[in-house]
N, C-alpha and C positions, 0 to 999 in steps of 0.2 A: 504495501500499500503507500510505504513512505516513498518506494522506486517511482511509482506512478505519481505520485506528487510533486517529486522532483522534476520529473519530465515535463508536468504541467506548467512549473515556474520555469523551466528552461527556456533558452533562445529558439526562434522559430527554426534554425537549423536542426538542433537537438530534436524536436517534435518532429520535424519530416523524416529525418533518420528512424526516429524511434517508431514511426507509424510503419514504414517500409519493416523493419526488422519485426514487429507485432504480428504484422499480417502474415509473414513468410514463417514465423513459429507457429501460428495457428494452423497454416495449411500442412506444415509439417508433421503437427501434431495427429492431423485427421487422417494424413497419409500413413502414419504409423498404427494408428488403432484400426484402419482399414486392412492393414497388412496384417496385424495379430489375431484380427478376430474373422479373416478372411471373407471380409463382407463385399457382396456382390454389387453393392449400390455405388462404390467409388465416390464418395461425397466431394472429395476435393477435385475430382475430375469435373463433375457436374458444376461446382462451383466457379472453376477457372473459365468453363464454357459460358457462364452467365455473368462475368466479371472482365474476361479478356475482349478487346473491342474487336468485332467480326469486319472482315473486309467486304462480305456480302451485305449490301444495302439493304434488302428485306429483312436479313438478320437484324442489321444493324438498327432498323426503324423499331422493333420490338424489344431492343436492349439498347435504349438511348441513354443509359447513364453510363454505359461501359468506357466512353470516351473520358470518363474521368477516373472509374476504378483501376482502369488497365496500368495506370502509372505507378500503382502499388504494390503489384503482384510480380514475383520472381518464381522462376521454376526451379532452381539450383543455387547450391551455395557460392559457386564461383560467380555466379549472374548477379546476385545482390550484394556481394562482395566487391565486385568491381565498380559497381555503380554507387554504392555508399562511399567508397574511398574517394573517387571523382567529387563527389557532392560534400565531402567531409573538407577536403583541402581547397577546392575551388570555392566551396560554399563561404567557408571562413574567409575567404578573401573578398568573396562578394559582401557578406555581413558587414565588413568593416568598411567598405566602401560607401554601401546603402544603408539599409535595414532591415529588418526582419519582416515588415509588411510587402516590400518590395521582391523579397526572397521567395516569400510565398508566392507571390503574384507571377513572378517570372517562371517558377516552377509549374504552377498549376496551367497557365496560359501556354506555356511552353511544351506542355504535355498533351495539351490540348491540340495545339499546332500539329505535333508529332502524328496524332491520331489522324487528322486531317489529310496530311501528305501520305500517309500510308494508305488509308482508304481510297483516295483520289486515284494513286498510283495504280493501285490492284483494279480498278475498275477502267481505268484509262489505256493502259500499255496491253497488248497483246500477250506479251511474255508470260503474264499472271493469270490468263483466263481459265486455265486447266485447275488452278489450285484456290481460285478464288470463293468457291463454295464452302470450302473447308478452313480456309486461312484466317488466322487471328493473331493479335499481337498483344503482347504485356511487358511490362517492365517500365522502371523509371527513367531509363537510358534517354528518352527525349526531352523529359523535364530537367533530368540532370544537364544535359547539351545546351540547354536554352541558358542556366546558368553559368556553366563553363564559357560558352561563346562570348555572354554578355560581359563577362570579367575580361575576357581576351581583347574584345574589341575597345572597351572602355578605358582599359590602362594597357594598351598594347606594349609599351616599354618597362612594366613592372617585371620583376624576375621572381620566377619561383625556383627553390633550390630542391630538386631532386636528392633524396637520400642526405639532405642536408649539406651537400658540397657541390651538386652539379647544377649551375644557375643556366635557367632556360627563360628567354622573353616570351612573355605571353603571348604575343603575336604569332610567334612560331609554333607554340602549343596549339593555337586554334587554328592555324593553317593545317597542321598535321592530322589534328582531331578531324577535320571535315574532309581533307582529303582522302584519309581511312576510310570512312563512311561511304564517301563517293565510290571509290574503287572497289569497294567490296559489296555493292549491289547486286553485282553477277554472281555473288556466292550462295550459300546454304540459307543465310537469314537476310535475303533481301528486304523482306517488310520491316524489319529492325532498324536496319540501314537507314532506309527510307524516313521512317519516323525520326530517326535522330536528325537527319537534316532539316524535317519541319521543326523540330525544337530549336536547334541552331539558327535557322532563319529567323525565327522571333527573338532569339536572345541577340542577335546582331541588328535586329531593327529596334529593339528597345534600347540598347546603347548607343546606336548612332542618333536616335531621336532625343535621347537624355542629352548628348554632348550638345545638341542645337538647342535645349532648354524645355523640352517637351517630354512630358513623363507619359506613355501611352498605358502604363498600368494604374493610372489614377483611378479612373471608373471602377476597376475591379477592387482597388484598396478601399475605395468609399462603400462597396457593396460590404465588403468582409468587415469593415468598422460598424456598418449598421449592424449587420449580423451579430458581432460580438457583444454590441450595446443591449440586444434583446436579453442577453444573458448576465448582463452586469449588474450593478446596484439597481435596486428599485427605489432609491430616494429621488426626490424631486431634482430639478435642474438646480446645478450647483452655481453659487454666485461666484462671480469674477469681478475682480477689482479693477478700476481705471481710474488712473490719477488725473485728475482736471485742476487747471489752474485758476485761480480765482484772483481777477485783477484789483477787485476792489480793495482787497486787504491784503493783497501779496501773499495768500496762503495756499498751500497745495492741499487738495482734501482727496478722499478716496469716495468715488461713487460707485454704486454696486451696479452691475448689470448681470444677466443671465448668459449660461452658456449650456447648450443642449447637452445630453448625456453622450451623444456620438462624439462631439467635438473634444468633450471632457475625457472620454475614454481614448480617445485617437492622441490626445496631447499627453496624457499619463504613459500610454503603452510606448510612443518614443522616447519620451525621458527615461523609463526605464531600459529600454534597448540602449540608450547612450550611456546610462551609468554602467550597466553590464559590459559595453567596450572599454569603457575608462578603466573600469575594475581589473579587466582581463589585460589591458595594457599595462597596468601598474605590476601585477603578478609577473607578467615577462619581463618588463624593464625598468621598473621601479618608478615611484612617485615623481622623482626630479625630472624624468623623460616627458611627464605631460607636457602640453602646450600651456599657456596662460589661459585661453577660453576652456580648456578642459579642467584645470583646477578651480576656476571659477564657477564652472557648471557644477563640479563636484561639490563645491563650498555652498553654493545656494541649494542644491538638492539636500545636504545635511541637514540645512535650517528649516526645512518643512515638515 
């Protein structure tokens, strides 16, 4: 129970990794139970059939939720291990640059774009005609690709140290990442690689737009903030103080206004994530390496 509470209080990166691992463990336990009791039902196979995204449009119409659920499914240990390692290392870089709200948005929308690329390719190209009725796609790879490529495009000259000693600029990592998927489409996992490219396309688009000052995930973040507010405190709108200057007696006074639960929860969420990033930086490099802005922010937060 304490572990679940720790996950709930953790960063968005922790929550995404935990969600994937928990789903994986549940399916592996179901697989073990079926094996031990020689069950003919194959519950895990049936569940995968209804949670993985199908390429066939008629099947997809009756399983419209699968473009969302497929990005949390994995078939084997190496499958989930590879995806979670990419998500952990590049997700940390993403989280440090942006925040948890954008990480969640890019992960989900990137995964949806991956499903879109996969379904479109299998219905458009003759090469997939024979396997179209039975083909399905699963895995977090497309969602993870969106996160990876977003970081690589936004911070192309940033270096990532493999094994702690081998520096690689993110732009080269991103180029190799995409080329491998592009050149692997003719292999055994065409659908998977196509979905990766869909996620990568969204990640690159997100980064390019953000460089130009436009956040294309803002609509998604607003929706999630609203949903989160539904499960937040039931207290009435919280007061927000606005300082007004009174010219008549040269005195500043505080005027109470109101802020919606949605705005309040969003602001508190962002503040908590900023505090987490600063505390993590302190643990790695010490308090003295904080910027003046970070020290001031931490001081103000401690006074609340």
